Phi, psi and omega in degrees: 000337179293323185274000185300158177300126185289155180277168184290160178303320184292319179286326178298319182295322175294315174302326183287317182296324180286319174302313181290329172300318170299322182288342179285340176078015181236016171298128174283173175302320180295320178286334175291325172294318177299315173303317175293331178287327181294315174294328190280339191280345185206137173297325175301325172299311182295324180292313181307317184296316185295319173303313177297320176302314178300317179298314182298327181290326181288334184266349185299339179285339182280157183200176183083186183307316180313305178298321175297322173293330183287323179289333184268348193261132179294321184288329174293321175303315184295324182296324185286323175296319173303316180300312188295312185284328183245344184070046187242268194301150177283162173305318183294319180302319178299308178299320177294320185291326177294321176300311182303332189254030186298322180302340190264023174317132180236120180284174185299320185307329181298307195289328173270012174295153181299320178219125183216163177237149173274176182298125180093348181263145178230152184209145171252138182236143169232117189275176193293335180269008186095346182290142185247129184234118174259124179266125175276187177311133173054056178234154187210127179230153174251133179256114186238084179259137175215189182292343180270319192207164175248123186232131171237126178257120167274112192269331192188150171085217187214143172224148174249122180253124172243113183293145174279154184254164178085010174241132193276344180291138174293153183244124179236155157236134189248138158220174183302346193257347183150194183233159185228118179258129189279138175248052186067066204208175181233118183210173183237139182235126182229135171273125172238189181299099182053042178204172178226122181259126176254131173229119181253131182260323183219152172058223185210163179227139173266117184245131179227114178299162190302313186266009176247160182252000179238141176263149178241133182278126177255121182266169177307141190063025166247157169217162179207146182263119178259124176246163188293338176254012168160179187246148176278185182295143182281124183236172170293134181293138179304142177300137182066022185298338181252024185288336184287350180286344183254008170080022185231146166260109179251120185238156183216106180056042182275150177285134180304325180294328172290329181288319181287326170306317192278325169300325184296339181288342193248015181216144172288154173094203190252127174230116185236176174219139181283142186298341177288344181239000189300327188265007176294153191251136174214152175229137182160183180237143180221137180288125180284333185276000177213084189291336176297322177298322177293321172300313181297330177302336184285333191299310190292338184254338187232157185277064187225160173224158183259123178249117188232118179268319172211171181305337188254007183215098181236141177219131181268117175236174185290150177286135180298000000 
């Protein structure tokens, strides 16, 4: 079975989501019946489920923090799947990579979202009302349309929304920090560390933090950081804030550490920067679909070098 033909990435994602749902211990009888129907609907579904089951048996002997980190790490899950599908990495390597990627912990709601993208993946959706949504790398949304309103719940990552016209229902984006009401507009919503960044490209958006009862209008060309207890200062939107929809990262006099952090969102594993060069400034455009090429583009203009121990552990350091 280890050498069997690997199943598709989409089926593996679905199987992982089902497994995590069952592991959480709160699957209802209806959900269990849905799982049975999903398994019976396609032979590839059943094969992916069997492979994940085999892996769990092989890892059942492991215990302690390493196994907990493996089960909680998205990279650990992917490495387990790759081992089953291709028969390559050893169990020790998988555990090590899971621990190295501990900061990439992904909660269950990401896997169970209506729509999501993997690391480095981007996708465009067109909803029933004509709204267009671009999902950036490692993003997840739920779509909740009813008779009263159109609601998008941003679970993780970053989205660019261009609302559909001709629908009288108000359009909202909800995050843990509050709600954003579109006023016939095109805008970007990005989840950051305990905050939500709104960048308005056209028209305006009403931003209302979770703990407040009054919204503030953010206009085209402006951005604001929303926390649950309030809004930060309204600033000019960053140049090229929507360049990621064209596969590019555009920065203007940005700190190297911020550029490296952003590139790290588009690749698996650890991408770090030495503190001695973290505050160097750079301006330019970098390809997001080939982060290695983007890193090499730093070399002609900055006194740095790329130190790569494995494809999953890369550090930008000062050039000797």
